[in-house]
TIDODREN-811002 format. One record per residue (C-alpha): x, y, z; chain; residue number from 0. Coordinates in Angstrom, 2 decimals. Layout:
xx=X, yy=Y, zz=Z, ch=A, i=NUM
...
This chain:
xx=-24.99, yy=-12.62, zz=-3.40, ch=A, i=0
xx=-21.49, yy=-11.07, zz=-3.16, ch=A, i=1
xx=-22.37, yy=-6.94, zz=-1.79, ch=A, i=2
xx=-19.41, yy=-5.36, zz=-0.49, ch=A, i=3
xx=-15.77, yy=-5.70, zz=-2.47, ch=A, i=4
xx=-12.58, yy=-4.66, zz=-0.37, ch=A, i=5
xx=-9.84, yy=-3.67, zz=-2.82, ch=A, i=6
xx=-5.97, yy=-3.30, zz=-2.20, ch=A, i=7
xx=-4.71, yy=-0.61, zz=-3.65, ch=A, i=8
xx=-1.15, yy=-0.71, zz=-4.72, ch=A, i=9
xx=-0.03, yy=-3.63, zz=-7.69, ch=A, i=10
xx=-3.76, yy=-4.20, zz=-7.69, ch=A, i=11
xx=-4.94, yy=-0.98, zz=-8.81, ch=A, i=12
xx=-1.55, yy=1.84, zz=-9.04, ch=A, i=13
xx=1.06, yy=-0.07, zz=-10.12, ch=A, i=14
xx=3.54, yy=0.31, zz=-7.44, ch=A, i=15
xx=6.52, yy=-0.68, zz=-8.36, ch=A, i=16
xx=6.84, yy=2.50, zz=-11.19, ch=A, i=17
xx=6.02, yy=4.54, zz=-8.80, ch=A, i=18
xx=8.39, yy=3.94, zz=-6.31, ch=A, i=19
xx=10.29, yy=3.07, zz=-8.80, ch=A, i=20
xx=10.33, yy=7.32, zz=-10.01, ch=A, i=21
xx=10.12, yy=7.87, zz=-6.97, ch=A, i=22
xx=12.78, yy=6.53, zz=-5.68, ch=A, i=23
xx=14.97, yy=7.57, zz=-8.54, ch=A, i=24
xx=14.30, yy=11.05, zz=-8.33, ch=A, i=25
xx=15.04, yy=10.71, zz=-3.91, ch=A, i=26
xx=18.72, yy=8.96, zz=-4.39, ch=A, i=27
xx=19.90, yy=11.60, zz=-6.90, ch=A, i=28
xx=18.63, yy=14.44, zz=-4.80, ch=A, i=29
xx=20.43, yy=12.99, zz=-2.21, ch=A, i=30
xx=23.62, yy=12.61, zz=-4.52, ch=A, i=31
xx=22.94, yy=8.75, zz=-3.93, ch=A, i=32
xx=23.60, yy=6.08, zz=-6.81, ch=A, i=33
xx=20.28, yy=5.47, zz=-8.10, ch=A, i=34
xx=21.21, yy=2.34, zz=-10.71, ch=A, i=35
xx=18.84, yy=-0.19, zz=-11.24, ch=A, i=36
xx=21.09, yy=-2.64, zz=-9.14, ch=A, i=37
xx=20.07, yy=-0.16, zz=-6.38, ch=A, i=38
xx=16.68, yy=0.34, zz=-7.66, ch=A, i=39
xx=16.11, yy=-3.71, zz=-7.66, ch=A, i=40
xx=18.15, yy=-3.90, zz=-4.29, ch=A, i=41
xx=16.15, yy=-0.88, zz=-1.90, ch=A, i=42
xx=12.58, yy=-3.23, zz=-3.33, ch=A, i=43
xx=14.32, yy=-6.77, zz=-1.93, ch=A, i=44
xx=15.09, yy=-4.77, zz=1.00, ch=A, i=45
xx=11.86, yy=-2.74, zz=1.45, ch=A, i=46
xx=9.84, yy=-6.04, zz=0.59, ch=A, i=47
xx=11.47, yy=-7.63, zz=3.57, ch=A, i=48
xx=11.25, yy=-4.70, zz=5.62, ch=A, i=49
xx=7.20, yy=-4.77, zz=4.91, ch=A, i=50
xx=6.79, yy=-9.05, zz=5.74, ch=A, i=51
xx=8.62, yy=-7.97, zz=8.80, ch=A, i=52
xx=5.75, yy=-5.50, zz=9.78, ch=A, i=53
xx=3.03, yy=-8.57, zz=8.66, ch=A, i=54
xx=3.86, yy=-10.02, zz=11.02, ch=A, i=55
xx=4.36, yy=-7.72, zz=13.69, ch=A, i=56
xx=8.36, yy=-8.05, zz=14.28, ch=A, i=57
xx=8.41, yy=-4.38, zz=13.36, ch=A, i=58
xx=6.48, yy=-1.01, zz=13.82, ch=A, i=59
xx=5.61, yy=1.37, zz=9.92, ch=A, i=60
xx=8.18, yy=3.96, zz=11.56, ch=A, i=61
xx=10.59, yy=1.28, zz=12.13, ch=A, i=62
xx=10.10, yy=0.14, zz=8.36, ch=A, i=63
xx=9.75, yy=3.52, zz=6.58, ch=A, i=64
xx=13.47, yy=4.45, zz=8.31, ch=A, i=65
xx=14.53, yy=1.36, zz=8.60, ch=A, i=66
xx=14.49, yy=0.50, zz=4.81, ch=A, i=67
xx=17.08, yy=2.80, zz=4.06, ch=A, i=68
xx=19.61, yy=2.72, zz=6.49, ch=A, i=69
xx=20.31, yy=-0.60, zz=5.38, ch=A, i=70
xx=20.16, yy=0.70, zz=2.10, ch=A, i=71
xx=22.92, yy=2.98, zz=3.25, ch=A, i=72
xx=24.25, yy=1.05, zz=5.10, ch=A, i=73
xx=24.87, yy=-1.68, zz=2.08, ch=A, i=74
xx=26.13, yy=1.72, zz=-0.19, ch=A, i=75
xx=28.60, yy=2.63, zz=2.39, ch=A, i=76
xx=27.07, yy=6.28, zz=2.59, ch=A, i=77
xx=26.17, yy=8.15, zz=5.91, ch=A, i=78
xx=22.57, yy=10.06, zz=4.68, ch=A, i=79
xx=19.38, yy=10.92, zz=7.00, ch=A, i=80
xx=17.49, yy=7.89, zz=6.59, ch=A, i=81
xx=13.90, yy=10.68, zz=7.40, ch=A, i=82
xx=15.17, yy=12.91, zz=5.19, ch=A, i=83
xx=14.98, yy=10.42, zz=2.27, ch=A, i=84
xx=12.31, yy=9.04, zz=3.50, ch=A, i=85
xx=10.23, yy=12.13, zz=3.40, ch=A, i=86
xx=11.30, yy=12.94, zz=-0.02, ch=A, i=87
xx=10.62, yy=9.24, zz=-2.07, ch=A, i=88
xx=7.36, yy=9.89, zz=-0.18, ch=A, i=89
xx=6.35, yy=13.22, zz=-1.75, ch=A, i=90
xx=6.95, yy=11.89, zz=-4.73, ch=A, i=91
xx=5.61, yy=8.80, zz=-4.30, ch=A, i=92
xx=2.67, yy=10.61, zz=-3.76, ch=A, i=93
xx=2.43, yy=12.96, zz=-6.48, ch=A, i=94
xx=1.90, yy=9.72, zz=-9.51, ch=A, i=95
xx=0.69, yy=6.95, zz=-10.24, ch=A, i=96
xx=0.05, yy=4.78, zz=-13.07, ch=A, i=97
xx=-2.55, yy=2.02, zz=-13.83, ch=A, i=98
xx=-2.38, yy=-1.65, zz=-13.79, ch=A, i=99
xx=-3.87, yy=-3.11, zz=-16.57, ch=A, i=100
xx=-7.39, yy=-3.29, zz=-16.78, ch=A, i=101
xx=-7.92, yy=-1.72, zz=-13.26, ch=A, i=102
xx=-9.76, yy=1.40, zz=-14.26, ch=A, i=103
xx=-12.23, yy=-0.48, zz=-16.67, ch=A, i=104
xx=-12.41, yy=-3.00, zz=-13.72, ch=A, i=105
xx=-13.49, yy=-0.27, zz=-11.36, ch=A, i=106
xx=-16.05, yy=0.92, zz=-13.34, ch=A, i=107
xx=-17.64, yy=-1.84, zz=-13.83, ch=A, i=108
xx=-18.19, yy=-2.82, zz=-10.29, ch=A, i=109
xx=-18.82, yy=0.21, zz=-8.76, ch=A, i=110
xx=-22.53, yy=0.74, zz=-10.04, ch=A, i=111
xx=-22.87, yy=-3.50, zz=-9.26, ch=A, i=112
xx=-20.96, yy=-3.22, zz=-5.93, ch=A, i=113
xx=-19.51, yy=-1.42, zz=-2.52, ch=A, i=114
xx=-16.31, yy=-0.64, zz=-3.02, ch=A, i=115
xx=-13.98, yy=-0.40, zz=0.03, ch=A, i=116
xx=-10.33, yy=0.69, zz=-0.35, ch=A, i=117
xx=-7.73, yy=-1.31, zz=2.15, ch=A, i=118
xx=-4.69, yy=-0.29, zz=1.85, ch=A, i=119
xx=-1.75, yy=-0.77, zz=4.42, ch=A, i=120
xx=0.34, yy=2.55, zz=2.96, ch=A, i=121
xx=1.00, yy=5.82, zz=4.12, ch=A, i=122
xx=-2.20, yy=7.72, zz=4.31, ch=A, i=123
xx=-0.64, yy=11.08, zz=3.24, ch=A, i=124
xx=0.84, yy=9.41, zz=-0.33, ch=A, i=125
xx=-2.18, yy=7.20, zz=-0.49, ch=A, i=126
xx=-4.87, yy=9.68, zz=-0.61, ch=A, i=127
xx=-2.60, yy=11.84, zz=-2.79, ch=A, i=128
xx=-2.15, yy=9.22, zz=-4.99, ch=A, i=129
xx=-6.33, yy=7.77, zz=-5.34, ch=A, i=130
xx=-6.56, yy=12.27, zz=-6.15, ch=A, i=131
xx=-3.90, yy=12.01, zz=-8.66, ch=A, i=132
xx=-5.58, yy=8.36, zz=-10.12, ch=A, i=133
xx=-9.63, yy=10.56, zz=-9.90, ch=A, i=134
xx=-10.76, yy=6.97, zz=-8.67, ch=A, i=135
xx=-11.80, yy=8.44, zz=-4.80, ch=A, i=136
xx=-14.84, yy=8.70, zz=-5.46, ch=A, i=137
xx=-15.34, yy=4.89, zz=-6.84, ch=A, i=138
xx=-15.43, yy=3.99, zz=-3.11, ch=A, i=139
xx=-17.66, yy=4.18, zz=-0.26, ch=A, i=140
xx=-15.11, yy=3.83, zz=1.80, ch=A, i=141
xx=-10.94, yy=4.67, zz=2.18, ch=A, i=142
xx=-9.61, yy=2.41, zz=5.41, ch=A, i=143
xx=-5.31, yy=2.78, zz=5.20, ch=A, i=144
xx=-3.82, yy=0.89, zz=7.40, ch=A, i=145
xx=-2.34, yy=4.13, zz=9.21, ch=A, i=146
xx=-5.63, yy=5.65, zz=9.73, ch=A, i=147
xx=-7.27, yy=2.84, zz=11.26, ch=A, i=148
xx=-3.81, yy=2.17, zz=13.97, ch=A, i=149
xx=-4.38, yy=-1.46, zz=12.51, ch=A, i=150
xx=-1.80, yy=-3.10, zz=9.67, ch=A, i=151
xx=-2.96, yy=-6.26, zz=7.51, ch=A, i=152
xx=-2.87, yy=-9.18, zz=7.84, ch=A, i=153
xx=-4.18, yy=-8.53, zz=11.30, ch=A, i=154
xx=-8.17, yy=-9.49, zz=12.18, ch=A, i=155
xx=-7.84, yy=-5.83, zz=13.67, ch=A, i=156
xx=-7.70, yy=-4.15, zz=10.88, ch=A, i=157
xx=-10.39, yy=-6.22, zz=8.78, ch=A, i=158
xx=-12.83, yy=-5.62, zz=12.45, ch=A, i=159
xx=-11.99, yy=-1.97, zz=11.82, ch=A, i=160
xx=-13.57, yy=-1.43, zz=8.22, ch=A, i=161
xx=-16.21, yy=-3.92, zz=9.10, ch=A, i=162
xx=-17.14, yy=-1.59, zz=12.29, ch=A, i=163
xx=-17.35, yy=1.48, zz=10.11, ch=A, i=164
xx=-19.59, yy=-0.12, zz=7.60, ch=A, i=165
xx=-23.16, yy=-0.27, zz=8.19, ch=A, i=166
xx=-25.23, yy=-3.35, zz=8.01, ch=A, i=167
xx=-22.16, yy=-5.42, zz=7.54, ch=A, i=168
xx=-21.84, yy=-8.92, zz=6.30, ch=A, i=169
xx=-18.78, yy=-11.24, zz=6.26, ch=A, i=170
xx=-20.69, yy=-13.77, zz=3.95, ch=A, i=171
xx=-21.18, yy=-11.16, zz=1.95, ch=A, i=172
xx=-18.01, yy=-9.65, zz=1.28, ch=A, i=173
xx=-14.51, yy=-10.53, zz=-0.59, ch=A, i=174
xx=-10.83, yy=-8.71, zz=0.16, ch=A, i=175
xx=-9.02, yy=-8.47, zz=-3.65, ch=A, i=176
xx=-5.98, yy=-7.63, zz=-3.72, ch=A, i=177
xx=-2.20, yy=-9.02, zz=-4.46, ch=A, i=178
xx=-0.58, yy=-9.57, zz=-1.47, ch=A, i=179
xx=-1.04, yy=-13.13, zz=-0.31, ch=A, i=180
xx=0.22, yy=-12.08, zz=3.53, ch=A, i=181
xx=-1.66, yy=-9.07, zz=3.56, ch=A, i=182
xx=-4.82, yy=-9.84, zz=2.08, ch=A, i=183
xx=-5.28, yy=-13.35, zz=1.19, ch=A, i=184
xx=-4.61, yy=-14.44, zz=4.88, ch=A, i=185
xx=-5.85, yy=-11.20, zz=6.13, ch=A, i=186
xx=-8.98, yy=-11.48, zz=4.43, ch=A, i=187
xx=-9.79, yy=-14.97, zz=5.17, ch=A, i=188
xx=-8.23, yy=-14.89, zz=8.56, ch=A, i=189
xx=-11.21, yy=-12.66, zz=9.02, ch=A, i=190
xx=-13.70, yy=-14.44, zz=7.99, ch=A, i=191
xx=-13.87, yy=-13.14, zz=4.02, ch=A, i=192
xx=-13.62, yy=-15.10, zz=0.76, ch=A, i=193
xx=-10.12, yy=-14.03, zz=-0.80, ch=A, i=194
């Protein structure tokens, strides 16, 4: 019988694409960087590729966070501080939230029946603020964010640290739910979970 449900946050519960676009447009505009749809789409592609390299263990979190902006600015022929833009972007990203359609109803339906745990690769400070802003922190018995754990999904170390923090945890009674075939589904399966 299923008891434990691990839920990803971005694009599983909260619509990351909308939040990303709003925060990025604001941060780039303030830095006098073009923020049209083509630039946002290019950033999104660069960002996705950088996170995939993190999942494969090729890049560190810091390399991803700064590298995505360095690559974008290089392609645009601009000299800007990746650290400053990243800081502004994350500040604005933490302010807003939009739900994936049906996500709030899903949380309300699952919470009384299962032990819900958040399992996210996002930046800790950003994710905690987004959870507070969305008013959904109370649905979770525990919040596991890779930056806090010192291991990223899909690594087995991420999931082992989650399991160790849950009293009486059983893989046979748990499932991982998320939008990413690589970090959520492959990571959960490699850790012995249904996904």
